[in-house]
VEXDREN-2710 file (C-alpha; in Angstrom, 1 decimal):
% VEXDREN-2710
k/r/px/py/pz
1/MET/21.3/53.1/-24.8
2/ASP/24.3/50.9/-24.7
3/LEU/24.7/51.3/-21.0
4/ARG/21.1/50.4/-20.6
5/ARG/21.5/47.3/-22.6
6/ARG/24.7/46.4/-20.7
7/ILE/22.7/47.0/-17.3
8/SER/19.8/45.0/-18.4
9/THR/22.2/42.0/-19.7
10/LEU/23.8/42.2/-16.2
11/PHE/20.5/42.0/-14.4
12/THR/19.3/39.1/-16.5
13/ALA/22.6/37.1/-15.9
14/LEU/22.3/37.5/-12.2
15/LEU/18.8/36.5/-12.2
16/LEU/19.7/33.5/-14.0
17/VAL/22.4/32.6/-11.8
18/PHE/20.3/33.3/-8.7
19/SER/17.5/31.1/-9.8
20/GLY/19.9/28.4/-10.8
21/THR/21.2/28.4/-7.1
22/LEU/17.7/28.1/-5.9
23/CYS/16.8/25.1/-8.2
24/ALA/20.1/23.5/-7.3
25/GLN/19.5/23.9/-3.5
26/PRO/20.5/20.4/-1.9
27/PHE/17.8/18.0/-0.6
28/PRO/16.6/18.4/2.0
29/SER/16.4/22.1/2.5
30/LYS/13.0/22.3/4.2
31/PRO/10.4/20.0/6.1
32/ILE/9.2/17.0/4.2
33/ARG/5.8/15.7/3.8
34/PHE/4.8/11.8/3.7
35/ILE/1.3/11.8/2.1
36/VAL/-0.6/8.6/3.3
37/PRO/-3.7/8.5/0.8
38/TYR/-5.8/6.5/3.4
39/PRO/-7.4/7.3/6.8
40/PRO/-5.2/6.8/9.9
41/GLY/-5.0/3.5/11.4
42/GLY/-4.3/1.4/8.4
43/THR/-1.3/-0.7/7.4
44/ILE/0.8/2.0/5.6
45/ASP/-0.2/4.7/8.1
46/VAL/1.5/2.6/10.8
47/MET/4.4/2.2/8.8
48/ALA/4.7/5.9/7.7
49/ARG/4.5/7.0/11.4
50/ALA/7.2/4.4/12.3
51/ILE/9.7/5.6/9.6
52/ALA/9.0/9.5/9.6
53/PRO/11.0/10.1/12.9
54/GLU/13.8/7.9/11.7
55/MET/14.0/10.0/8.4
56/SER/13.7/13.3/10.2
57/VAL/16.9/12.2/12.0
58/LEU/18.6/11.1/9.1
59/TRP/17.6/14.4/7.0
60/ASN/17.8/16.7/10.0
61/GLN/14.5/18.2/8.9
62/PRO/10.9/17.7/10.2
63/VAL/8.9/14.8/8.5
64/VAL/5.1/15.2/8.9
65/VAL/2.7/12.4/7.9
66/GLU/-0.2/13.7/6.4
67/ASN/-3.5/11.5/5.9
68/ILE/-5.4/12.4/2.7
69/GLY/-8.0/9.8/2.3
70/GLY/-10.8/9.4/0.2
71/ALA/-11.9/7.8/-3.1
72/GLY/-9.7/4.7/-2.8
73/SER/-6.4/6.5/-2.4
74/VAL/-7.1/8.7/-5.5
75/ILE/-7.5/12.2/-3.6
76/GLY/-4.2/11.9/-1.7
77/THR/-2.1/10.4/-4.7
78/GLU/-3.6/13.2/-6.9
79/ARG/-2.2/15.8/-4.4
80/ALA/1.2/14.1/-4.1
81/ALA/1.6/13.8/-7.9
82/ALA/0.9/17.6/-8.2
83/ALA/3.7/18.5/-5.9
84/PRO/7.0/19.7/-7.1
85/PRO/9.6/16.9/-7.9
86/ASP/12.2/18.0/-5.4
87/GLY/11.8/15.2/-2.6
88/HIS/10.0/17.3/-0.2
89/THR/6.5/15.7/-0.9
90/LEU/6.6/11.8/-1.0
91/LEU/3.7/9.4/-1.1
92/LEU/3.8/6.2/1.2
93/THR/1.1/3.9/-0.1
94/VAL/0.0/0.2/-0.8
95/ASN/-1.0/-1.8/-3.8
96/PRO/-4.2/-0.5/-4.9
97/THR/-3.0/3.1/-5.6
98/VAL/-1.0/1.9/-8.6
99/VAL/-2.4/-1.6/-9.3
100/GLY/-6.1/-1.9/-8.5
101/ASN/-7.2/1.6/-9.2
102/ARG/-6.2/1.4/-12.8
103/PHE/-9.1/-1.1/-13.2
104/LEU/-11.7/0.5/-11.0
105/PHE/-11.7/4.0/-12.4
106/LYS/-12.5/4.9/-16.0
107/LYS/-10.6/8.2/-15.7
108/LEU/-7.9/8.5/-13.0
109/PRO/-6.7/12.1/-12.2
110/TYR/-3.2/10.5/-12.3
111/ASP/-1.3/8.3/-14.3
112/PRO/-0.2/5.3/-12.1
113/ASP/2.9/4.8/-14.4
114/LYS/3.8/8.3/-14.9
115/SER/2.4/10.8/-12.4
116/ILE/4.1/9.0/-9.4
117/VAL/7.4/7.1/-10.0
118/PRO/8.6/4.0/-7.7
119/VAL/11.4/4.9/-5.1
120/THR/11.4/1.6/-3.0
121/MET/9.2/-1.2/-1.7
122/LEU/10.0/-1.1/1.9
123/ALA/8.2/-4.4/2.9
124/GLN/5.8/-7.0/1.7
125/GLY/3.7/-9.8/3.2
126/GLY/0.8/-12.2/2.5
127/GLN/-2.6/-11.0/3.7
128/PHE/-4.3/-13.0/6.5
129/ILE/-7.9/-14.6/5.6
130/PHE/-9.4/-14.3/9.0
131/ALA/-12.8/-14.6/10.6
132/HIS/-14.8/-13.9/13.8
133/PRO/-13.8/-16.4/16.7
134/ALA/-17.1/-17.7/16.8
135/PHE/-17.4/-18.5/12.9
136/PRO/-18.0/-22.3/12.5
137/ALA/-15.3/-22.7/9.9
138/ASN/-11.8/-23.2/11.1
139/THR/-9.9/-23.5/7.7
140/LEU/-10.4/-22.1/4.2
141/ARG/-11.6/-25.5/3.0
142/GLU/-14.3/-25.5/5.8
143/LEU/-15.4/-22.0/4.8
144/VAL/-15.8/-22.9/1.2
145/GLU/-17.8/-26.0/2.1
146/LEU/-20.0/-23.7/4.4
147/ALA/-20.5/-21.3/1.7
148/ARG/-21.7/-24.0/-0.6
149/ARG/-24.3/-25.0/2.0
150/GLU/-25.3/-21.5/2.7
151/PRO/-24.9/-19.4/-0.7
152/GLY/-25.1/-15.8/-0.1
153/LYS/-25.6/-15.9/3.8
154/ILE/-21.8/-15.4/4.9
155/PRO/-20.9/-11.6/5.1
156/TYR/-17.5/-10.6/4.4
157/ALA/-16.0/-6.9/5.0
158/SER/-14.0/-5.0/2.3
159/PHE/-12.7/-1.5/2.2
160/GLY/-14.4/-0.7/-1.0
161/ASN/-15.0/-1.8/-4.6
162/GLY/-12.2/-3.6/-5.9
163/SER/-10.3/-3.8/-2.6
164/GLN/-8.3/-6.9/-2.0
165/PRO/-10.9/-8.6/0.4
166/GLN/-13.4/-8.2/-2.5
167/LEU/-11.1/-9.4/-5.3
168/LEU/-9.9/-12.6/-3.2
169/PHE/-13.3/-13.7/-1.9
170/GLU/-14.9/-13.1/-5.3
171/THR/-12.2/-15.1/-7.1
172/ILE/-12.8/-18.0/-4.6
173/GLY/-16.3/-17.7/-5.4
174/LYS/-16.0/-17.9/-8.9
175/ARG/-13.6/-20.8/-8.8
176/GLU/-15.3/-22.8/-6.4
177/ASN/-18.8/-22.1/-7.5
178/VAL/-19.9/-20.5/-4.2
179/ARG/-21.3/-17.0/-3.4
180/LEU/-20.5/-14.8/-0.3
181/LEU/-22.2/-11.5/0.7
182/HIS/-20.0/-8.4/0.1
183/VAL/-20.1/-5.5/2.8
184/PRO/-17.9/-2.7/2.1
185/TYR/-16.6/-0.4/4.7
186/LYS/-14.7/2.9/4.5
187/GLY/-11.3/1.5/5.3
188/ILE/-9.4/-1.5/6.4
189/ALA/-9.3/-0.6/9.9
190/GLN/-13.0/-0.3/10.1
191/ALA/-13.4/-3.4/8.2
192/THR/-11.2/-5.3/10.7
193/THR/-13.1/-3.9/13.6
194/ALA/-16.6/-4.9/12.1
195/VAL/-15.4/-8.5/12.0
196/VAL/-14.1/-8.3/15.8
197/ALA/-17.6/-7.0/16.7
198/GLY/-19.5/-9.7/14.8
199/GLU/-21.0/-7.3/12.3
200/VAL/-19.6/-9.5/9.5
201/GLN/-17.8/-12.7/9.5
202/LEU/-14.7/-12.7/7.3
203/CYS/-12.2/-10.2/5.8
204/VAL/-8.4/-10.1/4.6
205/ALA/-5.8/-7.6/5.9
206/SER/-2.1/-7.7/6.7
207/ALA/-0.3/-8.7/9.8
208/ALA/0.2/-5.1/10.6
209/GLN/-3.6/-4.7/10.8
210/ALA/-4.8/-8.0/12.2
211/GLY/-1.9/-9.8/13.7
212/ALA/-2.1/-8.7/17.1
213/LEU/-5.8/-9.2/17.0
214/ILE/-5.1/-12.8/15.9
215/LYS/-2.7/-13.3/18.6
216/ALA/-5.2/-12.1/21.3
217/GLY/-7.8/-14.4/20.0
218/LYS/-10.1/-11.6/19.0
219/LEU/-9.7/-12.8/15.4
220/LYS/-9.4/-16.3/14.0
221/ALA/-6.9/-16.7/11.0
222/LEU/-8.1/-19.4/8.3
223/ALA/-5.2/-19.1/6.1
224/VAL/-2.4/-16.7/4.6
225/ALA/-2.8/-15.7/1.1
226/SER/0.8/-16.1/0.1
227/GLU/3.1/-18.9/-1.2
228/ARG/4.9/-19.3/2.1
229/ARG/3.8/-18.9/5.9
230/ALA/4.2/-15.6/7.6
231/THR/6.9/-14.6/9.6
232/GLY/6.0/-14.9/13.3
233/PHE/2.8/-16.7/12.3
234/THR/4.0/-20.0/11.1
235/ASP/1.2/-22.0/12.6
236/ILE/-1.1/-20.6/10.1
237/PRO/-1.4/-22.6/6.8
238/THR/-0.9/-20.8/3.3
239/VAL/-3.8/-20.9/0.7
240/ALA/-1.8/-23.4/-1.3
241/GLU/-1.7/-25.8/1.7
242/ALA/-5.3/-25.5/2.2
243/GLY/-5.8/-26.5/-1.6
244/TYR/-6.5/-22.9/-3.2
245/PRO/-3.0/-22.0/-4.5
246/TYR/-4.7/-19.3/-6.8
247/ALA/-6.1/-17.3/-3.9
248/LEU/-3.1/-15.1/-3.5
249/ALA/-3.2/-11.5/-1.9
250/SER/-0.3/-9.8/-0.6
251/VAL/0.3/-6.3/0.5
252/TRP/3.4/-4.1/0.0
253/LEU/4.2/-0.9/1.6
254/GLY/5.9/1.6/-0.9
255/VAL/7.3/5.0/-1.3
256/PHE/6.8/7.1/-4.4
257/ALA/7.8/10.5/-5.7
258/PRO/6.0/12.9/-8.0
259/GLY/6.8/12.3/-11.7
260/GLY/9.6/14.3/-13.0
261/MET/12.2/13.8/-10.3
262/THR/15.8/13.3/-11.5
263/PRO/17.1/9.8/-11.3
264/ALA/19.8/11.0/-9.0
265/LEU/17.3/12.3/-6.3
266/ILE/15.2/9.1/-6.7
267/ASP/18.5/6.8/-6.1
268/ARG/19.4/9.3/-3.2
269/LEU/15.8/8.8/-1.7
270/GLN/15.9/4.9/-2.2
271/ARG/19.4/4.6/-0.3
272/ASP/18.1/6.6/2.5
273/PHE/15.0/4.7/3.0
274/ALA/16.6/1.6/2.7
275/SER/19.6/2.6/5.0
276/VAL/16.8/2.9/7.7
277/ALA/14.6/-0.1/6.7
278/ARG/17.3/-2.5/6.9
279/ARG/18.6/-1.5/10.3
280/PRO/18.2/-4.6/12.5
281/ASP/16.2/-2.9/15.2
282/PHE/13.9/-1.3/12.7
283/VAL/13.3/-4.6/10.8
284/GLU/12.5/-6.5/14.1
285/ARG/10.1/-4.0/15.4
286/HIS/8.4/-2.6/12.2
287/ILE/8.8/-5.3/9.6
288/THR/9.4/-8.9/10.6
289/GLY/7.7/-8.0/13.9
290/ARG/4.6/-6.9/12.1
291/GLY/4.6/-10.2/9.9
292/PHE/6.4/-8.8/6.8
293/GLU/9.5/-9.4/4.9
294/LEU/12.1/-6.7/4.3
295/VAL/12.3/-5.8/0.8
296/ALA/14.0/-2.1/0.6
297/ASN/14.5/-2.8/-3.3
298/THR/15.6/-0.5/-6.2
299/PRO/13.5/1.7/-8.1
300/ALA/13.6/-0.7/-11.3
301/ALA/12.9/-3.7/-9.3
302/PHE/9.8/-2.0/-7.6
303/ALA/8.5/-0.9/-11.1
304/ALA/9.1/-4.5/-12.4
305/ALA/7.1/-5.9/-9.3
306/ILE/4.3/-3.3/-10.1
307/ARG/4.0/-4.7/-13.7
308/ALA/3.9/-8.3/-12.6
309/GLU/1.2/-7.6/-10.1
310/THR/-1.0/-5.6/-12.3
311/GLU/-1.1/-8.5/-14.8
312/LEU/-2.3/-10.7/-12.0
313/ALA/-4.7/-8.3/-10.8
314/GLY/-6.4/-7.8/-14.2
315/GLU/-7.3/-11.6/-14.0
316/MET/-8.8/-11.3/-10.4
317/VAL/-10.8/-8.0/-11.6
318/ARG/-12.3/-9.9/-14.4
319/ALA/-13.1/-12.9/-12.2
320/ALA/-14.9/-10.7/-9.8
321/ASN/-16.8/-9.1/-12.6
322/ILE/-15.9/-5.5/-11.3
323/GLN/-16.8/-2.7/-13.8
324/ALA/-14.8/0.6/-13.8
325/GLU/-16.8/3.4/-12.6
END
């Protein structure tokens, strides 16, 4: 009996050592998934596909971008939150996932403050307020005056209830006592295409999404919804210069990890992403070249930025009279 006990004890000890060795495997030890919770073609998808091959070289592992769109980024985010917190599944997303969605859904399948944790905000930029080239207004002030003369007749595109275009235009509408017509689309790429085609007259999007079309004359920028003019688009006035300083809408591109990840691994991921994002050639081609500003901040700074934006978003949601569903 004693011999059996000793054998059993030895087997258990060996099993624990083996399990501990597996748990302590260094990152990365297998291919990495970047989940983008939106359809292909949007701002964050473009960034994910730009940085994925760079991270693959750095980590010496394949990095695969996986688009899991639907329900305003909820489906893909839930999938990322459920992944093991070992660094091999990461979420690359934009503001609504952790800011807007908390106001739009009565019950989210993930906690935006706990189920996923901030790693780093890669870049940030003001959104452009743009129109079809034939739209009669050339400035934001002219748009407001036109909307006052034609209430409810000027259609604008959004990418769903509570998305930034709706929040921005409805906030302007409430503040200026004008009314625009909301036309939702499935994604920002589709919404932008709708303006180019003349199906609707207005939308809001980042430089990555709309910048090339603005430069090509296929879209007309009325203003940039930030406190300072956009890099590479210094001829486009800010909303404050137009007389509407409250009409702010920025987009940031951020990396998140599943909740429960160790602080040491989060810091390692932040340093790795920052080392690529701050490289001059990457900045020029994929950040400032697309109208963004480099951020690459710490997890703590990213979390603080999310808290501040959440407070502002709550005011805009109330202004737009959007009810959680």
